[in-house]
Phi, psi and omega in degrees: 000316180297321179294323178295317178299316179298322180298319178295314183293328182293334184265359176299128190234173176289339181245155184281350182205150181286340184087009182298145178265162177305318180295317179298321179292322179299324180293340180291339189243045178284334179296152177300133176295323178241086180289162178299319177233141182287161181263357183094151187294318182300314180294319180298319178296317179298322177297317179297318179300316184285320188266325186258300186298319182293341180247024178259150172288137182259099183292348178274354178282136184292348176255017171261100191227026188278309192233180178278056183242101192277158167287122182286136180280158185301317177302325178293321178293321177296316179296323179300318178294318182295314184286328178289322182292322180274341170054048178285143175240128189275023182267357171199151183298322185286350172270335187209066187298302181293323180298320179298312181294319181294320178300318179299320180292320178295319177299318177301317180296322179293321175301319178293321181299323181262014175060033175282158183291169183295339179281001183290160177206182180181184181205148177282145183228178177282346180152191187298325180300311180293319181297315180295319178299312184293322178300315181288331173299311180294320179298316179298314185290325176295315181297316181296325178290313185284326185270321186244358182064034186245125175272096186294325183302321184258332189248352182082183184288145176284165179297335181284359185299336179298341181270352186290141182222145171249135182245128177211175180280162178291349178259005181292162181292150183295348182293343174295313178293320178299317179296319179300321176298309183294335180274003177081013181262338183087148182298333179292350177285349179269123179250124183262149183248142180299152177252165176275191185284358173250015175066032174255147179302134181273115182301324179293321176293327176295317178302314180296321181294314181296320179294320179295320178297322179296316179296328182277357182076020178274161186237086174292126181247352180206140168250128180253118172262147182248126175250078182114083177289154187298317184280317191245351184070016184293145180243118179299156176290084192298321181296320179290324177293323177298322178298315180295319180297320178293320181297320183265001178056052177236162180292136177247112179250138176245119174274095180252031181303322181270307190268359184300333181294347175300338179297341178284342190257127175294330184282325188244357184299331182294345176292343178263013182306129183106343181295334180292348179264001182289147170285332178208153181223131172260130178224138177250137175263347179268024171241256186276005170264357170065037178256154178297148173294140359251149183192106178216179178209149170248125179251138177244139177296325183232115182303331184295342181293342176295346182297338183291345180232001186294148175206162178238140175234131188304325185275350182243301187220067180300157182301331178298328178294319178300317181293330181272357179082019176287129181303141187224089183272335183296332180287351180259357190238153171274357175257156169260277172300129185212136183289159178273058184290341179299339180296330185293304177295328179301311182295322178294315179300315182293321184286318188256327185082163184297319185297315182290321177297316177298324178296323177298315180297313182301321182297326181286326176293321178294321178296320179298319177298318179293321179296322178297319178296320179298317179293319182295330181277345184276141181284335187256010175233150180239116179283128182266326182217150166277122189297133175272328173239248180230026173257128183238117181258136184203174176226145170275116181225087191291341181205161177286158176096351177283127177281172187296326179295318179293321178296318179300311182296318181296313182292323177296317181291319179299317180298316180293321180294316183289331176297313183276351167285327174091350185285334181206152176237111180238160182264164172233152175207182176236132176234116183054043176068015177247125179298131182229164178253160183216135170256119175256099194266070181276344190278114182287352176267352180287152181235172177295330175297323177295320176298316180299321177296320178297315179296324178292322176296323177295318178301313183295317177296320180298319179297319178296316179299315180297321179296317178296317180297322178294321179294323181292322183271352183289000000 
């Protein structure tokens, strides 16, 4: 363990990435993965340090700002070692007695954090993808039972399943479509709703969409609200969406994988107003709760909704255990063997408390506002959005007269160049068909000076790219 810790610390660098290319990395692993005879643990760790760690992106570096990949806090790393060493599996009480009870307590605390009723329940998941899938699974099966009298768990989908629809915003995460595919409905079962100029679902457009589906004989069974879109951090008007879900008697799911941590903050928690009315909530701890991957949770407003997927297995959770009050977490999960990931947020909550954790989140939102101002004041950058959370979308536009195609090509090339330069890691996306860059400022240790250094690196890379392009066209 000590040697592994030293290996991690030894590769910490001035830059967030080595700049290695896929081909270069492939050449690092020419040795047999499974040799006839082992090289010993010390040598193997040293090889990993040289080949893997030294060529890994460092999410704790203040100029690593590409994705929703947080710097893990020390309590989370300590918890990771503890839970891995004890190797608890949450699929039966006798495999993980204290872990089972602790997960239930953490879930209760999360229900309280999001102002869900006392009847709420939940389960830890691998992250937002699994949470969103499971929420829509339960929503589909409840709807099929109530609308068509069909027990999907035992009888499969009814013939009317072709009419089922999921409604979300056009800025929602792709996991809505992915879940529809996995649920046997097909991606075309997802109907997207227009957003306003801040990339939030437009309630009036939602009304029009629901009415149109009704006229077409379609069956919307879930409305998905997003609390933190991937590109812009936008938070849908959750209270208004809850009203529509109640009016149409459909399941209301909130994907708060990104923005759920605002609940920790007294200053920003009101941006989640309406989340307490959700039938289900997805929350990730490996984003703004600063825990190691993977760590998420699905929360349900009503614990009884887990019945749509519950099952008993004689060797794990026989019915006699239910009657005796033995905790039964496997019946709430799409996983059987499952890690004790609840230990990570638990240790962080106990060590830091809500105020300090909330302060970390608040600092990143404040940095994003300052970064947006810095970009807005610069002549060679174009600010695309005012940040709703801590994602800032912008474009490098060094001079007037560049058409959108030229801007797209320039920004795409700059992003690729700066990645392999290694000085900064930034994201790319498309806004109105124009390639744009993005700073995802999750790191509470980052400063505005770090943002300025990243922008200067983009300028320098951009100048190099422009010079090469001029030489090619000359």
